[in-house]
N, C-alpha and C positions, 0 to 999 in steps of 0.2 A: 753304297758297297767301296768303291774309293776311297774316302773317308775310314771305316774299315780299316782300310788294307790299311792303310797309309797311320793310323793309332798304331793297329800290331806290329807294323816295321818299326816305328820310334817308337817303342816300347819295347822292342828285343833287340834297336842298335843301343838305345840308352843301354838295358842294363849288361848290352852284352863291353860296352866302352866301362863301366862300373866295373865289371871284375876282371879287365884287359889292365883299369890300374891295378885294383888289387893284387893280380896276379905280380905287375912286372916289381910289385914292394918285394924286395930281398933284402938277402939280411946279409951283415959284411964275412960269411964265412962261407957263401954260397950255396947254401941247404936250402932245399925248399920243405919251406914248416907245410903241416895240414890245411892254412887257410889257406895261406899257394894254392895246395896244389884242390884244393875244391872250387876256389874260384877258376882256374885252368882246368877243370871240366866244367863246372857251371859255361864257360864262354865257351865250349865245345858243344855242350847242348844247343845254348844259345841260336853259333852258327847253324846244328841244326836243324831248328826251329821256322827257322829264317828264311831256308833253303826250299824245303816245303812249300810255307808260305807262297814264297813266289814260283814257286814250281806249280804251284793248284791255283795262285789268282793268274798265270798269261795263261792255262783252258780256255780261262774266260773269256778273257779279254776281245775284242771282235778283233779281227784285222782291217785293216778300211777295204781287201777287196772285198769282207762278209759283207762292209756296212753301205757298200757300194750297189752292190747285190743287193741287198732287200731294198735302197732308192727307188731301184730299176722294178722290178716287184711291186714295190709300190704304187707306182707313179702308173706301170702299167695298171694294175686295179683301177686305178681312180679314173684315170682319163679314157680304159676302155668300159666302163661304168657311169659313163656321165650322162650318157640319155635318159639310160635307166634313172640314174637319180634325178633328173631333171622332169620323169616323171613322175615321178614319189612326189618331190615335193607341190608339181601339181595337184595331184592327187589327190594329199592329202590340205595345203593350201582352201582348196574346194571342199573337202570335207568340212575343214575349221569354218570356213563361209558361210555355208548351209549349218551349220550348230549355227552359230552365232544369231544366222537370218534366223531360228527358228525362236534362241530366246529370246530375240528379242521384239516379235511377233506375239511369244507367249502372254512377255511383258505386260507388251503395249493394252494388248487383252483385258489383262487382269486390270491394267490402271483404266483401261475402259467402263471394268462391269462396279471400281471401287466409284469412279466418278458418278457413274448413272445409281448408283448405291444412296448415295451421297445426293448426288440431285433431290431421287424421291424420298428422301430422308427428311431434306430440307422447303422440301413441296409438305411436305406433309405434316411437320411442325409450322409450316407458315399456317395453313389451314389450322390444327389446333390451337393458333393463338387468334390467327381469326375469328371460330366459332367463340375462345371463351372473349374477346374484346366484344366481339357483336351482344354475347349473354354479358358479361359486365354490364355494357351502354343498354341495353334494355332492364334490367334492374337498377340504374341510375334513373333513368327514363322514366318509371313507373314511379317508384320512389317519390321524385321531383314533384310527377303530375299529379299524385296524393297529397304531397307537400304545398302546392297550387291551388288543388279541387278544392280541398278541406277546407281554407280559410276563404275561397271566392263562394264556396256554396254556406256556410251563413250565410257571411254576408250577405247575401242574397237572400238566406232563411230568415235573417231578423229583419232585413227592406221586407218584407213579402208581411210579418208578425209587425213590425212601423204600421204597417200603413193599414194594415186591416185594423188598427189602434187606432189608427184615425179615425177611418171610415164608422166605424162603433159610437 
């Protein structure tokens, strides 16, 4: 508000000064020309505007007594409600503390569930891998057994045939 007032005041003052300079210009015959007359009228209007602006601004400006009263009222309000403010802050702090504790417990439970699910999934996956390895080992063992057994049987059979041939 102050800067707006100063701007209006400075603008009006500058216009007034400019009009005064124009109004001062006179001719050697001491006649007032139309330009001088119009400038003089503008000066009078500018001064009237300045007076109105100052008059309305002074009504809105707070005096030192008003400011002191306002500060005293504010101080009495704040000091009178100090206990109520402390109680309200304590209540709010307890509420926030409880809310954060509840959130922390919720997050902890969710995390525990997720860890449990991951542990179960890991155990299940390990069981599947173990079963698959056992199946593969069984299959490999059977193949190896058949590969070794067949030549042994053949060798035994041939040895038996040869022994029979020799006997006959």
